[in-house]
C-alpha positions in Angstrom: 122.4 111.3 141.0 122.5 114.6 139.3 121.5 115.2 135.6 125.0 114.9 134.2 125.7 111.7 136.1 122.5 110.2 134.8 123.4 111.1 131.2 126.9 109.6 131.7 125.3 106.3 132.9 122.9 106.2 129.9 125.8 106.8 127.5 127.8 104.1 129.2 124.9 101.6 128.9 124.4 102.4 125.2 128.1 102.0 124.5 128.2 98.7 126.4 125.2 97.5 124.3 127.1 98.4 121.1 130.1 96.5 122.2 128.2 93.3 123.0 126.1 93.1 119.9 127.0 92.8 116.3 126.4 95.5 113.7 124.9 95.0 110.3 124.7 96.9 107.1 121.4 95.3 106.2 119.1 95.8 109.2 118.9 92.9 111.6 120.5 92.9 115.1 123.6 91.1 113.9 125.0 89.3 110.9 125.5 85.6 111.1 129.2 84.8 110.6 130.1 82.5 107.7 130.2 78.8 108.3 133.3 77.7 110.2 136.2 75.9 108.3 139.9 76.1 108.7 140.0 79.7 107.4 136.6 80.7 108.9 134.5 80.5 105.8 132.6 77.9 103.8 135.0 76.9 101.1 134.2 76.0 97.5 136.3 74.2 94.9 135.7 74.4 91.2 134.3 71.2 89.8 132.5 70.2 86.6 128.8 70.4 86.9 126.0 70.0 84.3 124.4 73.3 83.2 121.5 74.4 85.3 118.1 73.7 83.7 116.9 77.1 85.0 118.6 80.4 84.5 120.3 79.5 81.2 117.8 80.8 78.7 119.1 82.3 75.4 118.1 85.7 76.7 115.8 87.3 79.3 114.3 90.7 79.9 114.1 92.7 83.1 113.0 96.3 83.6 113.0 96.9 79.9 116.6 95.6 79.4 117.4 92.4 77.4 120.3 90.3 78.6 121.8 87.6 76.4 123.3 84.6 78.3 126.8 83.6 77.0 127.2 80.2 75.3 130.2 79.5 77.5 132.3 80.9 80.4 135.5 80.2 78.4 137.5 83.4 78.0 135.3 85.7 80.2 137.5 88.4 81.8 136.0 91.8 82.8 136.7 94.7 85.1 134.0 96.7 86.8 132.3 97.1 90.2 131.2 94.3 92.5 128.5 94.7 95.1 127.3 92.2 97.7 124.1 90.7 99.0 123.2 88.9 102.2 120.5 88.6 104.8 117.6 90.0 102.8 118.0 87.2 100.3 119.0 84.4 102.7 117.1 81.2 101.8 115.4 82.7 98.7 115.7 80.7 95.4 118.5 81.7 93.1 118.2 81.6 89.3 119.6 78.0 89.5 116.8 77.1 91.8 119.1 76.5 94.8 118.4 78.5 98.0 120.7 81.5 98.5 123.2 80.9 101.2 125.0 84.1 102.3 127.7 82.2 104.0 128.7 80.2 100.9 131.2 81.6 98.3 128.8 82.3 95.5 127.9 85.1 93.1 125.3 86.5 90.7 126.1 87.5 87.2 123.8 88.8 84.4 125.2 86.7 81.5 127.5 83.9 82.5 126.1 80.3 82.1 124.9 78.9 85.4 126.7 77.4 87.3 130.1 78.9 86.3 133.3 79.4 88.3 135.0 82.8 88.5 138.0 84.3 90.3 137.1 87.7 91.6 140.0 90.0 92.6 139.5 93.2 94.6 141.7 95.7 92.6 142.1 98.0 95.6 143.6 95.5 98.1 144.6 92.5 95.9 142.4 90.0 97.7 141.0 87.2 95.5 138.4 84.5 95.9 137.0 81.7 93.7 133.2 81.8 93.5 130.4 79.7 92.0 128.0 81.8 89.9 124.5 80.4 90.6 122.3 83.5 90.3 121.4 86.4 88.1 122.3 90.0 88.9 123.2 92.7 89.7 120.4 94.7 88.3 121.2 98.1 90.0 123.7 100.4 88.4 124.2 98.0 85.5 126.5 100.4 83.6 129.2 99.8 86.3 128.3 96.8 88.4 129.2 93.5 86.9 128.8 91.0 89.7 127.1 90.6 93.1 128.9 88.4 95.6 127.6 86.7 98.7 128.3 88.1 102.1 131.0 85.4 102.7 132.8 86.5 99.5 132.5 90.2 100.4 134.2 89.4 103.8 137.0 87.6 102.0 137.4 90.4 99.5 137.4 93.1 102.2 134.4 95.0 100.8 131.6 94.5 103.4 131.8 98.0 104.9 132.3 99.9 101.6 129.5 97.8 100.0 131.2 97.8 96.5 134.7 97.4 95.2 136.5 97.7 91.9 137.1 94.1 90.7 138.4 91.9 88.0 136.2 88.9 87.2 137.8 86.0 85.3 136.1 82.7 84.5 138.1 79.7 85.5 138.0 76.0 84.6 136.0 73.9 84.4 134.4 76.0 81.7 130.6 76.0 81.6 128.3 75.8 78.6 124.8 77.1 78.5 122.2 74.4 78.0 120.3 75.2 74.8 116.5 74.8 74.6 116.9 71.5 72.6 119.0 70.1 75.5 122.4 70.3 73.8 125.4 72.4 74.8 
């Protein structure tokens, strides 16, 4: 085999390897696909839930910024940028205390009561998904980013490759109320 044939074989082997393995934006050999249901993703349905005992403080501070948690999700409607998070947070506790599941339809928001339900619409392609907010974030680029969505949600919204998308976030019923320190809503 001459030098150019050897190079051709090496390139073919590398290309074959790429075609048989998954790619990831986060750094592991491949992303785990979302849980299988009729449409290929773990599904969520808005339902009434008690306010989380964690993550619903009046306000909190992070990196010198103070964030005030809203008393209710009622009427929340905002446009901004969504980003997504996945493998690097898989299994870690969320602000609600639940483990993060990248293949569930969930989200992180800086100020909505936890848990709250929102409809996130990608303003570029019109795709929309209902998400359960159970975590705090995003804390990067806070002047533009208003929500972090799970990997499964990012797939549904068509924003995995871009990493971010221009979105509209609207709270939906059942409305959530923040649990006050005295235990009342």
